C-alpha positions as CSV (number, residue, x, y, z in Angstrom):
1,M,103.6,137.2,61.8
2,S,101.2,139.8,63.7
3,Y,102.7,142.7,64.9
4,R,101.7,141.4,68.7
5,A,103.4,138.4,68.5
6,F,106.4,140.3,67.1
7,W,106.6,142.8,69.7
8,Q,106.7,140.3,72.1
9,Q,109.0,137.9,71.0
10,V,111.4,141.0,70.2
11,F,110.9,142.4,74.0
12,A,111.5,138.8,75.3
13,L,114.5,138.5,73.4
14,A,116.1,141.6,73.5
15,L,115.4,143.4,76.9
16,P,117.3,140.9,79.1
17,V,120.4,141.1,76.4
18,A,120.0,145.3,76.6
19,F,120.0,145.3,80.3
20,Q,123.1,142.5,80.1
21,S,125.0,144.8,77.6
22,A,123.7,148.2,79.4
23,L,125.7,146.8,82.9
24,V,128.9,145.8,81.0
25,S,128.6,149.1,79.9
26,A,127.8,151.0,83.3
27,L,130.7,148.2,84.3
28,A,133.1,149.9,81.8
29,M,132.0,153.4,83.0
30,A,132.2,152.5,86.5
31,D,136.0,151.7,85.9
32,V,136.6,155.0,84.5
33,L,134.4,157.1,86.8
34,M,136.6,155.7,89.7
35,V,139.7,156.2,88.8
36,G,138.5,160.3,87.5
37,H,139.9,161.6,91.0
38,L,143.2,160.1,90.3
39,G,143.8,162.5,87.1
40,S,142.9,162.6,83.2
41,E,146.6,160.4,83.1
42,A,145.0,157.6,84.8
43,V,140.9,157.8,82.9
44,A,143.7,157.9,79.8
45,A,145.6,155.0,81.0
46,V,142.4,152.6,81.8
47,G,141.0,153.8,78.4
48,L,143.5,153.0,76.5
49,A,144.2,149.3,78.1
50,A,140.5,148.8,77.8
51,K,140.3,149.4,74.2
52,L,143.6,147.3,73.3
53,N,141.7,144.6,74.8
54,F,138.6,145.3,73.0
55,V,140.5,144.2,69.8
56,L,140.8,140.5,71.6
57,I,137.2,140.8,72.8
58,L,135.8,141.3,69.7
59,I,137.8,137.8,68.1
60,M,136.1,136.0,70.9
61,A,133.1,137.6,69.7
62,A,133.9,137.0,66.0
63,L,133.6,132.7,67.6
64,G,130.4,133.7,69.6
65,T,128.9,135.0,66.6
66,G,129.5,131.8,64.5
67,C,128.2,129.4,67.1
68,S,125.5,132.1,67.6
69,I,124.3,131.8,63.7
70,L,124.9,128.1,63.8
71,C,123.2,127.0,66.7
72,A,119.7,129.6,66.1
73,Q,120.0,127.4,63.1
74,Y,119.8,123.9,64.3
75,F,117.5,124.7,67.2
76,G,115.4,126.3,65.1
77,A,115.7,122.9,63.1
78,G,115.4,120.6,65.7
79,R,118.5,119.6,65.8
80,H,119.6,119.7,69.3
81,E,122.8,117.0,69.5
82,K,124.1,119.9,66.4
83,V,123.6,122.7,69.2
84,R,126.1,121.0,72.0
85,Q,128.3,119.5,69.6
86,T,128.7,123.2,68.1
87,L,129.2,125.0,71.4
88,A,132.1,122.2,72.1
89,L,134.0,123.1,69.3
90,S,133.4,126.6,70.0
91,Q,135.1,126.7,73.2
92,C,137.7,124.4,71.8
93,V,138.8,126.6,69.2
94,G,138.4,129.8,71.2
95,A,140.5,128.3,74.1
96,L,143.6,127.8,71.5
97,I,143.2,130.6,69.8
98,M,143.4,132.9,72.9
99,L,146.9,130.7,74.2
100,P,149.0,132.9,72.3
101,F,147.6,136.0,72.4
102,T,147.6,135.6,76.7
103,L,150.9,134.8,76.5
104,L,151.2,138.3,74.1
105,V,149.6,140.7,76.5
106,I,151.2,139.3,79.7
107,L,154.8,139.1,78.0
108,N,154.1,143.0,76.1
109,A,151.9,145.0,78.1
110,E,154.3,148.2,78.1
111,F,155.2,147.7,74.2
112,L,151.3,147.3,73.5
113,V,150.3,150.6,75.6
114,R,153.8,152.8,74.5
115,L,151.7,152.1,70.6
116,G,149.2,154.5,71.7
117,T,150.8,157.6,74.1
118,Q,154.0,158.8,74.7
119,D,153.1,159.9,78.0
120,P,155.5,158.9,80.9
121,A,152.6,158.7,83.3
122,V,150.2,156.9,81.4
123,I,152.5,154.3,80.4
124,Q,153.4,153.7,84.1
125,L,149.3,153.9,85.1
126,G,148.9,151.2,82.0
127,T,151.2,148.8,81.7
128,P,150.3,146.8,85.0
129,Y,147.0,146.9,84.2
130,M,147.2,145.7,81.0
131,A,149.3,142.7,81.9
132,L,146.4,142.1,84.0
133,L,143.8,142.2,81.5
134,G,145.7,139.7,80.0
135,L,144.7,136.7,82.5
136,T,141.4,137.5,81.7
137,L,141.8,136.7,78.4
138,F,140.4,132.4,78.6
139,T,137.5,133.3,80.7
140,T,136.1,136.1,79.0
141,Q,136.5,133.5,75.8
142,G,134.6,130.9,77.6
143,I,131.5,133.7,78.9
144,I,131.1,135.4,75.4
145,V,130.7,131.5,73.9
146,Y,128.7,130.5,76.4
147,E,126.2,133.5,76.4
148,S,126.1,133.4,72.7
149,A,125.0,129.8,73.0
150,M,122.7,130.5,75.6
151,R,120.7,133.4,73.6
152,A,120.9,131.2,69.8
153,I,118.3,129.2,71.5
154,G,116.4,132.0,72.9
155,R,117.2,131.8,76.6
156,T,118.7,135.1,77.1
157,G,117.8,135.7,80.6
158,W,120.2,133.2,81.8
159,P,123.5,135.5,80.9
160,L,121.9,138.5,82.4
161,K,121.4,136.5,85.0
162,Y,125.6,135.5,85.6
163,A,125.8,139.2,84.5
164,I,124.3,141.2,87.6
165,V,125.9,139.5,90.2
166,A,129.5,139.1,88.8
167,I,129.3,143.2,87.9
168,V,128.2,143.9,91.2
169,L,130.9,142.2,92.6
170,N,133.4,143.6,90.6
171,I,132.0,147.2,91.4
172,V,132.7,147.0,95.0
173,M,135.8,145.8,94.7
174,N,136.6,148.2,92.1
175,Y,136.2,150.5,95.3
176,W,137.8,148.4,98.0
177,F,141.2,147.4,95.9
178,I,141.4,151.1,94.1
179,N,140.8,153.1,97.9
180,G,142.7,150.4,99.9
181,G,140.8,149.0,103.3
182,L,140.7,146.2,105.2
183,G,144.1,145.6,105.1
184,V,144.5,145.8,101.3
185,P,146.6,148.9,100.0
186,A,145.6,151.4,97.9
187,L,146.5,149.8,94.2
188,G,144.4,153.0,92.3
189,V,144.3,151.9,88.8
190,T,145.9,148.6,89.3
191,G,143.2,147.9,91.9
192,A,140.1,148.2,89.1
193,A,141.9,145.4,87.0
194,V,142.7,142.9,90.3
195,A,138.5,143.3,90.6
196,T,138.1,142.6,86.9
197,V,140.2,139.3,87.2
198,L,138.0,137.9,90.2
199,A,134.8,138.7,89.1
200,R,135.4,136.9,85.4
201,V,136.7,133.9,87.2
202,F,133.8,133.9,89.7
203,Q,131.3,134.4,86.5
204,I,132.7,131.4,84.0
205,G,132.9,128.5,86.8
206,W,129.1,129.4,88.1
207,M,128.0,129.5,84.3
208,T,129.8,126.2,83.6
209,V,128.6,124.5,86.2
210,D,124.7,125.6,84.9
211,V,125.5,124.8,81.9
212,Q,126.0,121.4,82.6
213,R,122.6,120.7,84.4
214,T,121.1,121.8,80.8
215,R,120.0,119.1,78.4
216,T,120.1,121.2,75.1
217,L,123.7,122.8,76.1
218,H,125.1,120.0,78.2
219,L,128.7,119.4,77.0
220,S,129.0,115.4,77.2
221,V,132.0,113.6,76.0
222,S,129.9,112.9,72.9
223,A,129.6,116.1,71.9
224,F,133.4,116.5,71.4
225,T,133.6,112.8,69.9
226,G,130.7,113.4,67.9
227,L,132.9,115.7,66.0
228,R,135.5,113.6,64.7
229,H,133.7,112.6,61.2
230,S,131.2,115.6,60.9
231,T,131.4,118.1,58.4
232,L,130.5,120.6,61.4
233,P,134.0,121.7,62.3
234,R,134.1,122.1,58.3
235,R,131.3,124.3,57.8
236,F,132.0,126.2,61.1
237,F,135.3,126.9,59.8
238,T,133.7,128.1,56.3
239,L,131.6,130.3,58.3
240,T,133.5,131.9,60.7
241,W,137.0,132.6,60.1
242,P,135.4,135.8,57.6
243,L,134.3,137.0,60.8
244,V,137.1,136.5,62.9
245,L,139.4,138.4,60.1
246,N,136.2,140.6,59.8
247,F,136.0,141.2,63.6
248,T,139.9,141.3,63.7
249,L,140.8,143.7,61.1
250,W,137.6,145.9,62.6
251,S,138.8,146.1,66.0
252,V,142.5,147.3,65.1
253,G,141.3,149.6,62.7
254,S,139.0,150.8,65.7
255,L,141.8,150.7,67.9
256,G,143.6,152.6,65.0
257,Y,141.3,156.1,66.1
258,T,142.2,155.5,69.3
259,L,145.7,155.8,68.4
260,I,145.5,159.3,66.4
261,A,143.9,160.2,69.8
262,G,146.8,159.3,71.7
263,R,149.3,160.5,69.3
264,M,147.2,163.9,69.3
265,G,147.7,164.1,73.2
266,T,146.6,163.6,76.3
267,V,143.5,165.2,76.4
268,P,142.2,164.4,73.0
269,L,142.6,160.2,74.5
270,A,141.1,160.4,78.0
271,V,138.1,162.3,75.5
272,M,138.0,158.9,73.6
273,S,138.2,156.9,77.4
274,L,135.7,158.9,78.7
275,L,133.2,158.6,75.7
276,A,133.8,154.7,75.1
277,P,131.7,153.7,78.1
278,I,129.0,156.7,77.9
279,E,128.9,155.4,73.7
280,G,129.2,151.8,75.1
281,M,125.8,152.4,77.1
282,Y,124.1,153.7,74.1
283,H,125.6,150.8,72.2
284,S,123.8,148.3,74.1
285,L,120.2,150.0,74.1
286,F,120.4,148.7,70.3
287,F,122.5,145.3,71.1
288,G,119.6,143.6,72.5
289,L,117.3,144.1,69.9
290,V,120.2,143.3,67.3
291,N,120.6,140.0,68.7
292,A,117.2,139.5,68.9
293,C,116.9,140.0,65.0
294,G,119.6,137.9,64.3
295,I,117.8,134.8,66.4
296,M,114.8,135.6,65.3
297,I,116.1,135.4,61.7
298,G,118.4,133.0,61.9
299,Q,115.5,130.2,63.7
300,R,113.1,130.8,60.5
301,L,115.7,130.4,58.1
302,G,116.4,126.9,60.1
303,R,113.2,126.4,59.4
304,G,113.2,127.2,55.5
305,Q,110.4,130.1,56.1
306,F,111.9,132.9,54.0
307,D,109.3,134.9,53.3
308,E,108.8,135.7,56.9
309,A,112.9,136.0,57.7
310,H,112.8,138.5,55.2
311,W,109.3,140.4,56.5
312,L,111.1,140.7,59.9
313,A,114.1,142.1,58.4
314,N,112.1,144.6,56.9
315,R,110.6,145.6,59.7
316,F,114.3,145.9,61.7
317,M,116.1,147.9,59.7
318,W,113.6,150.8,59.7
319,M,112.8,150.3,63.6
320,A,116.4,150.5,64.9
321,P,117.6,153.5,63.8
322,L,114.7,155.7,63.7
323,G,114.5,154.4,67.9
324,S,118.3,155.2,67.6
325,L,118.1,158.8,66.9
326,M,115.6,159.2,69.5
327,V,117.4,158.0,72.2
328,G,120.3,160.3,70.6
329,I,118.1,163.3,71.1
330,L,116.9,162.4,74.9
331,L,120.8,161.6,75.2
332,L,122.1,164.9,73.9
333,I,120.0,167.1,76.3
334,G,120.3,165.2,79.3
335,S,124.0,165.9,78.8
336,P,124.4,168.8,80.8
337,V,123.6,166.2,83.9
338,L,125.9,163.4,82.9
339,L,129.0,165.4,82.4
340,A,128.6,166.9,85.7
341,T,129.8,163.5,86.8
342,L,133.1,164.0,85.1
343,A,133.6,167.1,87.6
344,T,136.9,166.1,88.1
345,Q,138.6,166.0,85.1
346,D,140.1,169.2,83.5
347,G,138.1,172.1,81.9
348,E,139.6,171.4,78.3
349,T,138.8,167.9,78.6
350,L,135.8,168.3,79.6
351,R,134.9,171.1,76.8
352,Q,136.1,168.4,74.0
353,T,133.8,165.8,75.8
354,Q,130.8,168.3,75.4
355,W,131.2,168.7,72.0
356,A,132.1,165.2,71.0
357,M,129.0,164.4,72.5
358,V,126.5,166.3,70.0
359,I,128.8,164.4,66.9
360,M,127.7,160.7,68.7
361,C,124.3,161.9,69.9
362,L,123.5,162.9,66.2
363,G,125.2,160.2,64.1
364,F,125.2,156.8,66.1
365,W,121.5,156.3,64.2
366,I,123.5,154.9,61.4
367,K,125.6,152.8,63.9
368,V,122.6,151.3,64.8
369,F,121.8,150.9,61.1
370,N,124.7,149.2,60.3
371,M,124.6,147.1,63.4
372,T,121.4,145.4,62.3
373,A,122.0,145.3,59.0
374,I,124.8,143.5,59.0
375,Q,124.7,141.9,62.5
376,G,121.0,141.0,62.6
377,I,120.2,140.6,58.8
378,L,123.3,139.4,56.7
379,R,124.9,137.1,59.3
380,A,122.6,135.2,60.2
381,G,122.4,134.2,56.9
382,G,125.9,133.6,56.5
383,D,126.5,136.2,54.5
384,S,129.7,136.9,56.1
385,K,132.4,137.2,53.4
386,F,130.8,140.6,51.7
387,C,130.4,141.9,55.5
388,L,134.0,141.4,55.6
389,G,134.7,143.1,52.6
390,M,132.3,145.8,53.3
391,D,134.0,146.6,56.3
392,M,137.3,146.6,55.3
393,V,136.4,148.2,52.2
394,A,134.7,151.3,54.7
395,L,136.9,151.5,57.9
396,W,140.8,151.0,55.6
397,L,140.1,152.9,52.8
398,I,137.9,155.9,54.1
399,G,137.7,155.9,57.5
400,L,141.0,155.5,58.8
401,P,143.0,157.5,55.8
402,L,140.6,161.0,56.0
403,T,140.9,160.5,60.0
404,W,144.9,160.8,59.6
405,I,145.2,162.9,57.2
406,A,142.7,165.5,59.1
407,A,144.4,164.8,62.0
408,F,148.4,164.8,61.2
409,I,148.6,166.7,57.5
410,W,145.5,169.0,57.5
411,E,146.2,169.5,61.4
412,L,142.4,170.1,62.5
413,P,141.2,170.3,65.8
414,F,140.2,166.9,67.7
415,I,136.6,167.9,67.6
416,W,136.6,167.5,63.6
417,V,138.6,165.5,63.3
418,Y,136.2,162.5,65.4
419,A,133.3,163.7,63.2
420,L,135.3,162.2,60.5
421,V,134.6,158.9,62.1
422,L,131.1,158.6,60.5
423,S,132.6,158.5,57.2
424,E,132.9,155.4,57.8
425,E,129.9,154.5,58.6
426,V,128.1,156.0,56.0
427,V,129.9,154.2,53.1
428,K,129.0,151.4,54.9
429,A,125.3,151.8,55.1
430,A,125.3,152.4,51.7
431,G,127.0,148.8,50.8
432,V,124.7,147.3,53.5
433,Y,121.2,148.6,52.2
434,W,121.8,147.4,48.5
435,R,122.9,143.9,49.8
436,V,120.2,143.1,52.0
437,R,117.9,144.5,49.6
438,R,119.7,141.7,47.1
439,R,118.4,138.8,49.4
440,H,121.8,136.5,49.1
441,W,121.5,136.4,52.9
442,L,118.2,134.3,52.6
443,A,119.8,130.9,53.2
444,N,119.5,127.6,55.3
445,L,122.8,126.8,56.9
446,A,121.1,124.2,58.8
447,D,119.3,121.9,55.3
448,E,122.6,120.1,54.7
449,P,124.1,116.7,55.7
450,D,126.6,116.4,58.7
451,T,128.5,113.9,58.3
452,Q,130.9,112.4,56.3
453,T,132.3,108.9,55.2
454,A,134.6,108.1,57.8
455,P,138.4,106.8,56.4
456,A,138.8,103.4,55.7
């Protein structure tokens, strides 16, 4: 593959995904900034509830990843009927998983918020926000699976189209419902959640109508009935259960960092809440690149082009972290301008946020390296079990224990505690680099029989 063809395909796949991911992060930042005038308690409430909701979103992302891996390989092999069956199966499984979680969040919103803070004001503001976010779980699950399937077949511009309209609608309604007007009372933090619910309903409705008009992803009755005597559900389960367990345990562990910050005080929790959307914007710039890596490698694995897949992996392994380091330095240079938009916050919150941004900007390249190796390379070849083990060792045996000890045993300042979060990424980087070099991920998942003998 020539470098010109490589870059043409990377830009075609990565830019729409990166732009969409940046818009989603901008929306999260808008939620924080638009309640900033209500005080640090409001910022902490929105950030904490969003982080709790993030755990469930990552479970959905695990299903979406499984869907994307199989769809990319089936599409690369030209087996479009299997693409449709994979999409149908993913939507059914996702809906069944989200039902109990939806009830859990709606009925236990206050208990969930209390896990992360003891501040009565934050609890009072965060509880209704959290309960309303629970209403979005079904729609968000459907959106994530649809987007994963679209990107797997190279249609990265489709999700961007839906996201742009939904995000603009969400921001407009945010301002309206938070501050009131036109007969609507000022709902404050709760108004931001109401806007999110309405925007998600609009987005999933529009996507469903459009998907049914396409050929490759059209969900007919045959897409569901064809699963009856197929080995696809078993293959999907074998591939996806490590992903679901991996994403769930990782998201709970990631939430653990926020809970540690919350137990250290409202200011550390507010700092984490302010940094989350900024980090999300940073992440989004490279999420498109990682997504392109996974699609390009997955489609070649489905066609049995292992040498070209390995060539692509080598290119992405050095290109993504190097680009991330350069962007981090630029972001650090421009951080005074960015932090000026947070002028409504108190001085201590701003001071700690400034120091935390230095750590984030200079250390994020390690995260991007791990994203590329795990999401773009290893999982594209179905090496989900190793990724599960590596994530669990780095997070639960290194990152979380060390951070907890630093916060509550050594009683270090919050900035040092925040810096120790990167210990997880350093350990993970060593493991995934070794695994990529071993080439276990060079596997064709589409080159297997997809039917089983019907019972007599």
